[in-house]
Backbone as a printed PyTorch tensor [residue, N CA C, xyz], in Angstrom:
tensor([[[158.6910,  82.5490, 101.9450],
         [159.9810,  82.1720, 101.4310],
         [160.0730,  80.6530, 101.4370]],

        [[160.4430,  80.0600, 100.3010],
         [160.5360,  78.6070, 100.1720],
         [161.8550,  78.1140, 100.7530]],

        [[161.8630,  76.8950, 101.3260],
         [163.1080,  76.3620, 101.8630],
         [164.1060,  76.1170, 100.7280]],

        [[165.3830,  76.2400, 101.0710],
         [166.4170,  76.0350, 100.0760],
         [166.6130,  74.5490,  99.8090]],

        [[166.8390,  74.1710,  98.5380],
         [167.0930,  72.7670,  98.2320],
         [168.4100,  72.3100,  98.8540]],

        [[168.5390,  71.0060,  99.0440],
         [169.7260,  70.4130,  99.6510],
         [170.9920,  70.8320,  98.9130]],

        [[170.9630,  70.8620,  97.5950],
         [172.1470,  71.2280,  96.8110],
         [172.5990,  72.6480,  97.1290]],

        [[171.6600,  73.5490,  97.3390],
         [172.0020,  74.9280,  97.6730],
         [172.6640,  74.9770,  99.0490]],

        [[172.1520,  74.2030, 100.0080],
         [172.7660,  74.1510, 101.3350],
         [174.1990,  73.6410, 101.2450]],

        [[174.4160,  72.6060, 100.4430],
         [175.7640,  72.0680, 100.2910],
         [176.6910,  73.0930,  99.6490]],

        [[176.2000,  73.7870,  98.6410],
         [176.9930,  74.8120,  97.9820],
         [177.3270,  75.9410,  98.9520]],

        [[176.3500,  76.3830,  99.7370],
         [176.6000,  77.4230, 100.7300],
         [177.6060,  76.9600, 101.7710]],

        [[177.4860,  75.7230, 102.2210],
         [178.4210,  75.1840, 103.2050],
         [179.8340,  75.1580, 102.6390]],

        [[179.9740,  74.7090, 101.4000],
         [181.2800,  74.6520, 100.7640],
         [181.8650,  76.0570, 100.6110]],

        [[181.0390,  76.9990, 100.1560],
         [181.5050,  78.3740,  99.9720],
         [181.9170,  78.9930, 101.3080]],

        [[181.1520,  78.7330, 102.3500],
         [181.4850,  79.2700, 103.6610],
         [182.7810,  78.6580, 104.1720]],

        [[182.9340,  77.3600, 103.9810],
         [184.1580,  76.6890, 104.4160],
         [185.3750,  77.2750, 103.7010]],

        [[185.2580,  77.4580, 102.3970],
         [186.3650,  78.0570, 101.6420],
         [186.6410,  79.4820, 102.1080]],

        [[185.5740,  80.2290, 102.3460],
         [185.7340,  81.6060, 102.7980],
         [186.4110,  81.6840, 104.1500]],

        [[186.0450,  80.8030, 105.0490],
         [186.6630,  80.7900, 106.3810],
         [188.1420,  80.4460, 106.2760]],

        [[188.4530,  79.4430, 105.4800],
         [189.8330,  79.0010, 105.3830],
         [190.6850,  80.0000, 104.6090]],

        [[190.1540,  80.5410, 103.5240],
         [190.9110,  81.4880, 102.7090],
         [191.1010,  82.8130, 103.4370]],

        [[190.1240,  83.1950, 104.2480],
         [190.1900,  84.4670, 104.9540],
         [191.0540,  84.4230, 106.1960]],

        [[191.6060,  83.2750, 106.5140],
         [192.4570,  83.1770, 107.6880],
         [191.6790,  82.9530, 108.9700]],

        [[190.3640,  82.9540, 108.9050],
         [189.5600,  82.7300, 110.1020],
         [189.5840,  81.2480, 110.4490]],

        [[189.3530,  80.9600, 111.6900],
         [189.3000,  79.5640, 112.0730],
         [188.0440,  78.9440, 111.4750]],

        [[188.0920,  77.6610, 111.2650],
         [186.9570,  76.9540, 110.6650],
         [186.0610,  76.3970, 111.7570]],

        [[185.8370,  77.1510, 112.8170],
         [185.0750,  76.6620, 113.9510],
         [183.6570,  76.2620, 113.5660]],

        [[182.9750,  77.0640, 112.7580],
         [181.6150,  76.7080, 112.3440],
         [181.6520,  75.3940, 111.5850]],

        [[182.5730,  75.2850, 110.6530],
         [182.6770,  74.0890, 109.8230],
         [183.0050,  72.8610, 110.6750]],

        [[184.0080,  72.9770, 111.5170],
         [184.4200,  71.8140, 112.3150],
         [183.3890,  71.4670, 113.3850]],

        [[182.7670,  72.4740, 113.9590],
         [181.7440,  72.2040, 114.9740],
         [180.5190,  71.5590, 114.3500]],

        [[180.1040,  72.0540, 113.2060],
         [178.9570,  71.4440, 112.5250],
         [179.2750,  70.0180, 112.0960]],

        [[180.5140,  69.7790, 111.6530],
         [180.9090,  68.4220, 111.2710],
         [180.8460,  67.5100, 112.5000]],

        [[181.3660,  67.9650, 113.6220],
         [181.3410,  67.1620, 114.8530],
         [179.9070,  66.9310, 115.3190]],

        [[179.0620,  67.9500, 115.2040],
         [177.6560,  67.8030, 115.6020],
         [176.9490,  66.7910, 114.7070]],

        [[177.1850,  66.8680, 113.3990],
         [176.5510,  65.9350, 112.4620],
         [177.0690,  64.5100, 112.6700]],

        [[178.3510,  64.3920, 112.9820],
         [178.9270,  63.0650, 113.2290],
         [178.3890,  62.4470, 114.5160]],

        [[178.0490,  63.3000, 115.4880],
         [177.5750,  62.7890, 116.7770],
         [176.0640,  62.5930, 116.8420]],

        [[175.3220,  63.2100, 115.9260],
         [173.8590,  63.1420, 115.9580],
         [173.3400,  63.1030, 114.5200]],

        [[172.7770,  61.9870, 114.1310],
         [172.3190,  61.7860, 112.7530],
         [171.2260,  62.7730, 112.3440]],

        [[170.5600,  63.4070, 113.2850],
         [169.4990,  64.3650, 112.9440],
         [170.0550,  65.6930, 112.4480]],

        [[171.3420,  65.9540, 112.6750],
         [171.9460,  67.2270, 112.2840],
         [172.3220,  67.1890, 110.8090]],

        [[171.7910,  68.1410, 110.0650],
         [172.1150,  68.3290, 108.6530],
         [173.3360,  69.2480, 108.6000]],

        [[174.4800,  68.6690, 108.2340],
         [175.7470,  69.4130, 108.2300],
         [175.6660,  70.6880, 107.3860]],

        [[175.1910,  70.5790, 106.1640],
         [175.1480,  71.7440, 105.2690],
         [174.2420,  72.8350, 105.8340]],

        [[173.0980,  72.4390, 106.3650],
         [172.1790,  73.4060, 106.9770],
         [172.8500,  74.0790, 108.1710]],

        [[173.5320,  73.2980, 108.9830],
         [174.2270,  73.8300, 110.1630],
         [175.2350,  74.8940, 109.7520]],

        [[176.0870,  74.5650, 108.7970],
         [177.1170,  75.5070, 108.3460],
         [176.4720,  76.7480, 107.7330]],

        [[175.4710,  76.5480, 106.9090],
         [174.8200,  77.6810, 106.2450],
         [174.1540,  78.6140, 107.2530]],

        [[173.4310,  78.0440, 108.2050],
         [172.6850,  78.8850, 109.1470],
         [173.5780,  79.5210, 110.2130]],

        [[174.4550,  78.7460, 110.8160],
         [175.3200,  79.3130, 111.8550],
         [176.3690,  80.2340, 111.2550]],

        [[176.8110,  79.9220, 110.0470],
         [177.8290,  80.7410, 109.4090],
         [177.3650,  82.1400, 109.0700]],

        [[176.0530,  82.3460, 108.9720],
         [175.5200,  83.6680, 108.6450],
         [175.4220,  84.5840, 109.8640]],

        [[175.4910,  84.0310, 111.0500],
         [175.2770,  84.8340, 112.2600],
         [176.5020,  85.6850, 112.5620]],

        [[176.2800,  86.9060, 112.9730],
         [177.3740,  87.8540, 113.2090],
         [178.3300,  87.4150, 114.3170]],

        [[177.8760,  86.5830, 115.2450],
         [178.7400,  86.1560, 116.3450],
         [179.5160,  84.8790, 116.0360]],

        [[179.2230,  84.2330, 114.9110],
         [179.8510,  82.9500, 114.5890],
         [181.3550,  83.0000, 114.3250]],

        [[181.8680,  84.0000, 113.6210],
         [183.2950,  83.9550, 113.2910],
         [184.2220,  83.8470, 114.5010]],

        [[183.8510,  84.4270, 115.6180],
         [184.7090,  84.4010, 116.8000],
         [184.2510,  83.3920, 117.8490]],

        [[183.2450,  82.6080, 117.5410],
         [182.6470,  81.7250, 118.5470],
         [183.3630,  80.3730, 118.6180]],

        [[183.4690,  79.8690, 119.8260],
         [183.9290,  78.5030, 120.0420],
         [182.6780,  77.6150, 120.1070]],

        [[182.8440,  76.3690, 120.5150],
         [181.6980,  75.4530, 120.5660],
         [180.6030,  75.9990, 121.4760]],

        [[180.9530,  76.4770, 122.6330],
         [179.9980,  77.0600, 123.5780],
         [179.2560,  78.2340, 122.9260]],

        [[180.0050,  79.0970, 122.2540],
         [179.3930,  80.2400, 121.5830],
         [178.4740,  79.8270, 120.4500]],

        [[178.8420,  78.7770, 119.7320],
         [177.9880,  78.3190, 118.6300],
         [176.7090,  77.6600, 119.1330]],

        [[176.7470,  77.0300, 120.2990],
         [175.5060,  76.5090, 120.8920],
         [174.5590,  77.6700, 121.1810]],

        [[175.1180,  78.7690, 121.6850],
         [174.2980,  79.9500, 121.9560],
         [173.7930,  80.5730, 120.6520]],

        [[174.6410,  80.6030, 119.6250],
         [174.2190,  81.1290, 118.3180],
         [173.0510,  80.3080, 117.7790]],

        [[173.1190,  78.9840, 117.9240],
         [172.0110,  78.1380, 117.4590],
         [170.7200,  78.4940, 118.1990]],

        [[170.8110,  78.7060, 119.5110],
         [169.6190,  79.0860, 120.2810],
         [169.0850,  80.4410, 119.8110]],

        [[169.9820,  81.3910, 119.5760],
         [169.5480,  82.7100, 119.1130],
         [168.9340,  82.6450, 117.7170]],

        [[169.4270,  81.7280, 116.8930],
         [168.8450,  81.5320, 115.5720],
         [167.4210,  81.0090, 115.7080]],

        [[167.1890,  80.1670, 116.7130],
         [165.8350,  79.7030, 117.0100],
         [164.9180,  80.8530, 117.4060]],

        [[165.4540,  81.8000, 118.1850],
         [164.6730,  82.9940, 118.5540],
         [164.2780,  83.7490, 117.2930]],

        [[165.2260,  83.9400, 116.3880],
         [164.9420,  84.6820, 115.1480],
         [163.8580,  83.9950, 114.3220]],

        [[163.9310,  82.6640, 114.2110],
         [162.9160,  81.9340, 113.4590],
         [161.5390,  82.1030, 114.1010]],

        [[161.4770,  82.0330, 115.4170],
         [160.1960,  82.2020, 116.1080],
         [159.6380,  83.6050, 115.8800]],

        [[160.5060,  84.6040, 115.9330],
         [160.0640,  85.9780, 115.6600],
         [159.5330,  86.1100, 114.2380]],

        [[160.2170,  85.4750, 113.2960],
         [159.7510,  85.5030, 111.9050],
         [158.4050,  84.8020, 111.7580]],

        [[158.2130,  83.7160, 112.4940],
         [156.9310,  83.0020, 112.4490],
         [155.8060,  83.8960, 112.9650]],

        [[156.0510,  84.5860, 114.0670],
         [155.0370,  85.4920, 114.6230],
         [154.6960,  86.5770, 113.6040]],

        [[155.7060,  87.1200, 112.9550],
         [155.4850,  88.1400, 111.9250],
         [154.6310,  87.5690, 110.7890]],

        [[154.9830,  86.3690, 110.3260],
         [154.2230,  85.7470, 109.2330],
         [152.7860,  85.4560, 109.6440]],

        [[152.5890,  85.0380, 110.8730],
         [151.2400,  84.7610, 111.3750],
         [150.4050,  86.0490, 111.3690]],

        [[150.9920,  87.1350, 111.8450],
         [150.2790,  88.4130, 111.8330],
         [149.9000,  88.8110, 110.4120]],

        [[150.8140,  88.5890, 109.4730],
         [150.5320,  88.9190, 108.0700],
         [149.4250,  88.0310, 107.5180]],

        [[149.4540,  86.7450, 107.8480],
         [148.3950,  85.8370, 107.3830],
         [147.0350,  86.2580, 107.9360]],

        [[147.0130,  86.6340, 109.1960],
         [145.7490,  87.0510, 109.8130],
         [145.2380,  88.3560, 109.2010]],

        [[146.1430,  89.2510, 108.8700],
         [145.7340,  90.5500, 108.3300],
         [145.3780,  90.4780, 106.8440]],

        [[146.1190,  89.6990, 106.0850],
         [145.9690,  89.7330, 104.6300],
         [145.0800,  88.6350, 104.0620]],

        [[145.1190,  87.4710, 104.6270],
         [144.4070,  86.3260, 104.0440],
         [142.9750,  86.1920, 104.5670]],

        [[142.6970,  86.8060, 105.6990],
         [141.3650,  86.7160, 106.3050],
         [140.8830,  85.2590, 106.3610]],

        [[141.6050,  84.4220, 107.1120],
         [141.2530,  82.9930, 107.1600],
         [139.8960,  82.7620, 107.8260]],

        [[139.3320,  81.5470, 107.5570],
         [138.0480,  81.1920, 108.1510],
         [138.1920,  81.0170, 109.6600]],

        [[137.0860,  80.8100, 110.3440],
         [137.0570,  80.7320, 111.8070],
         [138.0440,  79.7580, 112.4240]],

        [[137.9880,  78.4610, 112.0570],
         [138.9080,  77.5060, 112.6700],
         [140.3790,  77.8000, 112.3530]],

        [[140.6600,  78.2060, 111.1350],
         [142.0440,  78.5140, 110.7610],
         [142.5070,  79.7740, 111.4730]],

        [[141.6230,  80.7550, 111.5800],
         [141.9590,  81.9890, 112.2940],
         [142.2750,  81.6820, 113.7540]],

        [[141.4470,  80.8710, 114.3850],
         [141.6840,  80.5180, 115.7940],
         [143.0180,  79.7710, 115.9460]],

        [[143.2990,  78.8640, 115.0140],
         [144.5610,  78.1170, 115.0670],
         [145.7510,  79.0510, 114.8690]],

        [[145.6360,  79.9760, 113.9330],
         [146.7340,  80.9210, 113.7110],
         [146.9410,  81.8290, 114.9200]],

        [[145.8500,  82.2580, 115.5350],
         [145.9890,  83.0770, 116.7410],
         [146.6840,  82.2970, 117.8450]],

        [[146.3140,  81.0170, 117.9910],
         [146.9750,  80.1600, 118.9770],
         [148.4560,  80.0020, 118.6250]],

        [[148.7360,  79.8090, 117.3380],
         [150.1240,  79.6600, 116.8950],
         [150.9370,  80.9280, 117.1590]],

        [[150.3140,  82.0680, 117.0250],
         [151.0010,  83.3230, 117.3320],
         [151.4720,  83.3430, 118.7720]],

        [[150.5840,  82.9240, 119.6710],
         [150.9590,  82.8530, 121.0950],
         [152.0320,  81.7820, 121.3220]],

        [[151.8490,  80.6300, 120.6700],
         [152.8060,  79.5350, 120.8440],
         [154.1880,  79.9150, 120.3240]],

        [[154.2490,  80.5200, 119.1520],
         [155.5550,  80.8980, 118.6160],
         [156.1940,  82.0300, 119.4230]],

        [[155.3880,  82.8720, 120.0450],
         [155.9470,  83.8360, 120.9880],
         [156.6430,  83.1040, 122.1240]],

        [[156.0120,  82.0400, 122.5970],
         [156.6080,  81.2200, 123.6600],
         [157.8100,  80.4230, 123.1590]],

        [[157.7770,  80.0080, 121.9000],
         [158.9310,  79.3240, 121.3050],
         [160.1470,  80.2500, 121.3660]],

        [[159.9520,  81.4940, 120.9860],
         [161.0420,  82.4690, 121.0320],
         [161.5960,  82.6410, 122.4340]],

        [[160.6910,  82.7260, 123.4170],
         [161.1440,  82.8540, 124.8040],
         [161.8800,  81.5970, 125.2660]],

        [[161.4230,  80.4240, 124.8420],
         [162.0950,  79.1740, 125.2370],
         [163.5090,  79.1280, 124.6590]],

        [[163.6660,  79.5160, 123.3910],
         [165.0070,  79.5560, 122.8150],
         [165.8770,  80.6090, 123.5100]],

        [[165.2950,  81.7600, 123.8620],
         [166.0490,  82.7890, 124.5740],
         [166.4860,  82.2800, 125.9490]],

        [[165.5930,  81.5600, 126.6180],
         [165.9520,  80.9790, 127.9150],
         [167.0180,  79.8980, 127.7430]],

        [[166.9710,  79.1600, 126.6390],
         [168.0160,  78.1710, 126.3490],
         [169.3650,  78.8760, 126.2090]],

        [[169.3730,  79.9850, 125.4890],
         [170.6020,  80.7690, 125.3460],
         [171.1220,  81.1930, 126.7260]],

        [[170.2380,  81.6870, 127.5800],
         [170.6440,  82.0960, 128.9320],
         [171.2160,  80.9310, 129.7260]],

        [[170.5530,  79.7770, 129.6480],
         [171.0160,  78.6060, 130.4080],
         [172.3780,  78.1290, 129.8920]],

        [[172.5430,  78.0810, 128.5800],
         [173.8290,  77.6740, 128.0090],
         [174.8980,  78.7030, 128.3770]],

        [[174.5450,  79.9720, 128.3110],
         [175.4770,  81.0290, 128.6920],
         [175.9580,  80.8510, 130.1330]],

        [[175.0590,  80.4120, 130.9970],
         [175.4010,  80.1940, 132.4100],
         [175.9260,  78.7840, 132.6770]],

        [[176.1890,  78.0600, 131.5930],
         [176.7840,  76.7180, 131.6310],
         [175.9040,  75.6910, 132.3460]],

        [[174.6060,  75.9190, 132.2650],
         [173.6240,  74.9420, 132.7650],
         [173.0550,  74.2320, 131.5320]],

        [[173.8650,  73.3070, 131.0250],
         [173.5830,  72.7060, 129.7260],
         [172.3240,  71.8520, 129.7110]],

        [[172.0920,  71.0790, 130.7480],
         [170.8810,  70.2530, 130.7870],
         [169.6340,  71.1340, 130.7530]],

        [[169.6570,  72.2300, 131.5070],
         [168.5200,  73.1560, 131.5100],
         [168.3650,  73.8180, 130.1460]],

        [[169.4740,  74.1450, 129.4910],
         [169.4110,  74.7360, 128.1540],
         [168.7910,  73.7860, 127.1520]],

        [[169.2150,  72.5240, 127.2020],
         [168.6440,  71.5280, 126.2840],
         [167.1700,  71.2930, 126.5850]],

        [[166.7840,  71.3670, 127.8430],
         [165.3670,  71.2150, 128.1920],
         [164.5410,  72.3590, 127.6050]],

        [[165.0830,  73.5550, 127.6090],
         [164.3770,  74.7050, 127.0230],
         [164.2520,  74.5590, 125.5080]],

        [[165.2840,  74.0070, 124.8710],
         [165.2130,  73.7600, 123.4310],
         [164.1180,  72.7340, 123.1430]],

        [[164.0610,  71.6830, 123.9420],
         [163.0090,  70.6680, 123.7740],
         [161.6280,  71.2870, 123.9800]],

        [[161.5200,  72.2100, 124.9240],
         [160.2510,  72.9090, 125.1450],
         [159.8520,  73.7070, 123.9090]],

        [[160.8200,  74.3570, 123.2790],
         [160.5370,  75.1330, 122.0590],
         [159.9790,  74.2260, 120.9690]],

        [[160.5660,  73.0460, 120.8100],
         [160.0870,  72.1020, 119.7950],
         [158.6630,  71.6540, 120.1300]],

        [[158.4140,  71.3730, 121.3870],
         [157.0840,  70.9340, 121.8150],
         [156.0330,  72.0170, 121.5350]],

        [[156.3690,  73.2480, 121.8130],
         [155.4320,  74.3500, 121.5700],
         [155.1250,  74.4970, 120.0790]],

        [[156.1360,  74.3830, 119.2370],
         [155.9120,  74.4850, 117.7930],
         [155.0560,  73.3240, 117.3060]],

        [[155.2480,  72.1510, 117.8800],
         [154.4240,  71.0000, 117.4850],
         [152.9670,  71.2060, 117.8920]],

        [[152.7390,  71.9090, 119.0010],
         [151.3580,  72.2260, 119.3910],
         [150.7080,  73.1160, 118.3310]],

        [[151.4870,  74.0060, 117.7560],
         [150.9720,  74.8400, 116.6620],
         [150.6250,  73.9690, 115.4660]],

        [[151.5460,  73.0620, 115.0980],
         [151.2830,  72.1470, 113.9770],
         [149.9880,  71.3800, 114.2040]],

        [[149.8000,  70.8960, 115.4290],
         [148.5990,  70.1350, 115.7580],
         [147.3440,  70.9970, 115.6320]],

        [[147.4310,  72.2360, 116.1160],
         [146.2730,  73.1390, 116.0250],
         [145.9100,  73.4130, 114.5740]],

        [[146.9000,  73.5950, 113.7410],
         [146.6300,  73.8380, 112.3170],
         [146.0680,  72.5890, 111.6380]],

        [[146.5360,  71.4190, 112.0510],
         [146.0210,  70.1700, 111.4760],
         [144.5520,  69.9850, 111.8400]],

        [[144.1920,  70.2770, 113.0780],
         [142.8000,  70.1570, 113.5190],
         [141.9200,  71.1430, 112.7480]],

        [[142.4630,  72.3110, 112.4540],
         [141.7060,  73.3300, 111.7120],
         [141.6780,  73.0370, 110.2160]],

        [[142.3280,  71.9510, 109.8160],
         [142.3960,  71.5400, 108.4130],
         [143.0890,  72.5880, 107.5440]],

        [[144.0840,  73.2430, 108.1120],
         [144.8810,  74.2100, 107.3570],
         [146.0070,  73.4460, 106.6680]],

        [[145.6360,  72.7530, 105.5920],
         [146.5920,  71.9090, 104.8740],
         [146.7970,  72.4980, 103.4990]],

        [[147.9970,  72.7270, 103.0570],
         [149.2190,  72.5460, 103.8240],
         [149.3630,  73.6540, 104.8710]],

        [[150.1160,  73.3450, 105.8980],
         [150.3070,  74.3200, 106.9700],
         [151.0180,  75.5510, 106.4320]],

        [[150.4950,  76.7300, 106.7380],
         [151.1690,  77.9460, 106.2890],
         [152.4670,  78.1980, 107.0560]],

        [[152.7190,  77.4100, 108.0830],
         [153.9110,  77.5960, 108.9100],
         [154.8710,  76.4090, 108.8280]],

        [[154.7040,  75.5650, 107.8270],
         [155.5230,  74.3570, 107.7110],
         [157.0150,  74.6720, 107.6840]],

        [[157.3930,  75.7230, 106.9870],
         [158.8110,  76.0770, 106.9100],
         [159.3510,  76.4480, 108.2900]],

        [[158.5940,  77.2120, 109.0570],
         [159.0560,  77.5960, 110.3920],
         [159.1350,  76.3840, 111.3140]],

        [[158.1670,  75.4980, 111.1930],
         [158.1540,  74.2920, 112.0180],
         [159.3700,  73.4170, 111.7210]],

        [[159.6300,  73.2030, 110.4520],
         [160.7750,  72.3970, 110.0470],
         [162.0830,  73.0380, 110.5070]],

        [[162.2060,  74.3320, 110.3120],
         [163.4100,  75.0650, 110.7160],
         [163.6080,  74.9460, 112.2260]],

        [[162.5220,  75.0820, 112.9580],
         [162.5670,  75.0100, 114.4110],
         [163.1790,  73.6840, 114.8760]],

        [[162.7300,  72.5900, 114.2990],
         [163.2390,  71.2690, 114.6830],
         [164.7020,  71.1280, 114.2790]],

        [[165.0320,  71.5790, 113.0800],
         [166.4120,  71.4340, 112.5940],
         [167.3950,  72.2410, 113.4290]],

        [[167.0290,  73.4760, 113.7890],
         [167.9530,  74.3000, 114.5760],
         [168.0090,  73.7900, 116.0200]],

        [[166.9080,  73.2280, 116.5090],
         [166.9130,  72.6300, 117.8510],
         [167.8530,  71.4270, 117.8860]],

        [[167.7980,  70.5860, 116.8670],
         [168.7050,  69.4360, 116.7960],
         [170.1620,  69.9010, 116.8030]],

        [[170.4530,  70.9530, 116.0640],
         [171.8070,  71.4930, 116.0110],
         [172.2210,  72.0280, 117.3680]],

        [[171.3470,  72.7940, 118.0040],
         [171.6540,  73.3870, 119.3070],
         [171.9550,  72.2910, 120.3400]],

        [[171.1320,  71.2700, 120.3840],
         [171.3460,  70.1890, 121.3470],
         [172.6310,  69.4300, 121.0350]],

        [[172.8660,  69.1250, 119.7660],
         [174.0670,  68.3770, 119.3940],
         [175.3320,  69.1660, 119.7230]],

        [[175.3310,  70.4590, 119.4390],
         [176.5110,  71.2790, 119.7480],
         [176.6810,  71.4050, 121.2590]],

        [[175.5910,  71.5730, 121.9750],
         [175.6860,  71.6520, 123.4440],
         [176.2820,  70.3580, 124.0020]],

        [[175.9320,  69.2370, 123.4080],
         [176.4980,  67.9660, 123.8550],
         [178.0030,  67.8620, 123.5930]],

        [[178.5240,  68.6810, 122.6810],
         [179.9580,  68.6690, 122.3700],
         [180.7960,  69.4630, 123.3610]],

        [[180.1400,  70.3320, 124.1250],
         [180.8770,  71.1980, 125.0440],
         [181.5290,  70.3630, 126.1280]],

        [[182.7970,  70.6070, 126.3110],
         [183.5530,  69.8650, 127.3320],
         [183.6360,  70.6470, 128.6190]]])
C-alpha cells in the first residue's frame, strides 16, 4: 500500500474535523493534534488527525487517551510490518542477504510492537517518561531494521512505508504525552 499524498491527509483531516463538529462530538482529536503539532514541529497535523481519528477509541478519548491511541496505532503498524515481511519471505523468495535482513526485521518489528504496547501500558499507568522511553525504543528498533536492509542492499527498502509511519506515529505519541497535565 502506497503512502497517502499530503493533500489527501489534509482533506481527510478537514473531513474528520467537520464530521466531529457537525456530529456534536467534541473535537478532541482535532484540538489535540493541533496542540501537538504546535508544540513539536515533527508532528504532521493532517497525519495525526487522519490516523488517530480512525481509531475506535478516539471519539471519547481525552489527551491521555489519545496518547494511548497513538501507542496502539504503533502496535498495529508493527503487526502489519511483520505480516508484510512474512509475505515478502514467502512470495518474493529474496536472495540470501535480503532474506537474512528480512528475517531480522521480522524479529525487530515484533519487538517494535511490544515496545509500543509497553508504551501504552506505561502511559496508562501515568508513567509518562517510561512511556516515551518505550516509544523511543520502538523507533530505534525500526531503524535497526532499516540499517539491516541497507547493508543487504535491499534498495528501495520494502519496509520504507512502515519505517516512516513508525517515526511519524512515535513523534505524535511523544508530543501528545508531553501535553498531558
